[in-house]
N, C-alpha and C positions, 0 to 999 in steps of 0.2 A: 571727152570721147562721145561718139555719136550714141544717142539714146535708142536702143534697140527695140523700143515701143513705138516709135515713131518713124514714118519713112525718112531715110537719109536724103538730103539734097545731093544731086549729082550732076554738078555743072561741068564734068568732064573735063578737067583742067589740062592744060598743055603738059606734054610728056617733059620729065626733067631734061632731056637732051635737047629739047627744043627751046629751054629757057637758057639762062646765063650757064656758061660751061663750068663756072667756078663754084664750087661748094660754099656754104656760109663761112666755114673757117678752112683757112689754106691747107691743102694737103700736105705739104712740105712741112707745115708748123706741126700737124697731127703726127706725122711720121718722126719727126725730131721728137716729139714727146714720147713716142714709143721706143725710139732708139735709147733716150736717156733712161728710159724705164729698164730697159734690157741690161744696162751698167749699173743700175742701183740693187740695193737689196729690199726690195719691196715686198711685202707679203703677197700670196697668191690673191687673196681676195682683193687687196687693193689694186692689184695688178689688173685685174680682170675688171673691176668697176671702171679704171681708166679707159680699158679697151671699149667697154660699151659706151661711156661717155664720148669717146672720140668718134665711134661710129654714127652717133646721133648727131654730133656738130659737123660732121664731115659730109654728110648726105642730106639733101635740102627735104624739107617736109616730114622730117621723120617722127613719128609717134614715140617710138620706143625701140630700143636695142637689145639684144641677149646674146649670150655666148652658151653654147651647148657643147659639153664634153662626153665622149662616150668611150669607156674604158672597161675594165674587169668589173667594175661597180656598176654598170649599166649606163643609161642615158639620163642625163640631168643638166638642168640649166646652173652653171657655176656663177653666173651673174647676170643681172636684169636691171635695166634703167629705170623701170618702173613696174606696176602690177600688170597692166595691160600685156606688157611683152611676156613677162613670166606666166600670165594665164594662157596666152597663146601657145607658148612652149608646153605647158603642161598638156594641152589638148593634143599637141603632136605626139607626145609619149603614150597617152592615154589610147590614141586611135592606130599608133605605129604607123603614122602616115602624114605627109606635109613636106612643104618645101626645104625646111632645115634638114630633115633626117634623109631627104632625098639627095640634098647638095653633099651630105656626109657620105653617103652610099655611093653615089656616082663620081664624086671627086670633081663635079663641075657646078658652077654657080647655077641657082635656080632664081626666076622672077615670074611672080604673079602680078599681071596688071590688074585683075579685078576679082576678088574672091566669089564674087555673086555669078561671075560667068565662067571662071575656070571649073574645068571639068576632071582635073587630074586626081584630085584628093577631095572627093566630094563631101565626105563626113567632116573632114578638118576645115574645108572651106566655108561649109556651112555655120559650122560653129564660130569660126573666126569672123565671119561677117556679122554674127550677132554681137561679138563683141566690138564691133566698130571697125575692125581691121578690113581693108579694102585692097591694098597693094602690098607686097612683100618681096625683098631681096635678100638672099642668103648666099653665103660663100662658104668653101669648105675650108677647114684647116688641115693643111697638108705639112707633113714633116716627111721628107723624102718621098717615098712609095705609100706611105701610111696616111690614113685620113683619120684624125684623132677627134673630130668633133666639126661644128660649123658655128658661123656667127651671122646674125641676120638683124635686119631692121624693118620695122613695120610702119604703115602710113594709113591714116584715115581716109584718105583720098586714093580713088582709082587713077591707074596710069601714072603713078608717080615717079617711078624709077625707069630710068634709061641706060644706055651703054655707058654714059661716063659715070653715073652711080656705080655700075658694075665694075668698072676699072677701079675706083676708089674702093670699094668693098674688097677687091682682089688684093690691092696693096695691103689695106688693113688687115685681112685675113692672114696674110704671108706673114706679117710682123706679130700678130696675135699667136700663130702657130709656132714660131720661134720662142716666143716668150712662154707659152704654156710647155713646150718640149724642154725648155732649160728647167722650169720649176718642176716638171715631172723628173728630170734627170737629177735634180737636187734631192726631191723626196726619195728616189730610188737610192741614191747613194747613203741618204740617212737611215733608211731601212735596211740596206745591206750593213751598215756599221753596226746597228741596235742587233743584227742577227748575229755578226761575227762576235759583239761583246758577250751576248747571250751564249753563244757557243762555246767562248773560252771561259766564261764562268761556269758553264755545265761540266767542262772538261775537268776545270780545277775542283770542282765539286765531287766528281767520280773519282778523280786521282786520289783525294784526300780519305774518301771513303774506302778505297782500294787499300791505303795505307793502314786504315784501321782494321780492316779484316786481315792483312797480313801480321799486324801486331798481335792479333788474337789466335793466329795460328795457321792461317791460309798458307797452303804450299807454295804458291806463285801467285803473281799479279794477275796472270789468265785465271786462275781458280778463283781468286777474289772477285774478278769481275764477271766470272760465270756465276758466282754466288748472288751479286746484285742482280744480274739479269733474270736468274730463276725466280727471285724474289719479285721482281717486276712483273714477269709473268703470271705468278700465282695470284698477285694482288691486283692485276690489271692496271698497273701504273707504269710511268716511264723510269728508265734506269736512273736518270737525274733524280726525280722525286724521291725514289728510294735511298739513293746516296745521301740527298740533302735530309731525309728522315733520321739516317743513321747519324749523321753528323750533328743533328739537333740534340739526338738521345745522348750521345757522348758528352755533349756540351752541357746539357742539362745534370748529367750525372757527376761529371767534374765539378759543376758549380756547387752540387750539393755536397760532396766530399770536401770542398774547400771550406765550406761554411764552418764557423766556430760551434 
């Protein structure tokens, strides 16, 4: 990485679209790796690590890549190919500005040709240039009409990315968005399953506690439940907690009675 204490050499290399039109690794191969991943049962972390490595190898001159996810938990990097990419991302979250967040918000690719001259995000550009980042290309992760984040590549050289790289990143971002949407759907399905299991367990506990109160003389199930609800309000607990406490007390008492 460029030493921020010494002036960086600026040979102004040719734009990527003026160089060879083929990335270092064939795009067809990269997309086939993504497609294979979609059909496998990789963990989310492993999947995102593969996404970032494909972005690095499929775009010329890239220093590092990262994937940003934006959801109810906030903005965060779910994967970064190296510390430079992670630091550049962290600065965007701190300043709440930068090419990645703009790509997420506008749902359009964003390119910076030179952080030392770009005026759109002055605080982030200045900090990123001190890290040695000179050019950036970011593409949104789109699932239907929803933008769930962005993936981006960073380079130490100015004017590194061009239209061809943008095309590559659009394709990779589309695949990454599908992957992330699938993993999020799986996580949501598991969450709902846990909630259903918990709800059923809660229902069973309340039903058993109601039965205990009926055995003790409650006039009806409604009256038994009303007793549980009143205790819950009085003790600032949930009905389920009251029910489980009652069942635990009954179990303890029965165990004591059964002891010789």
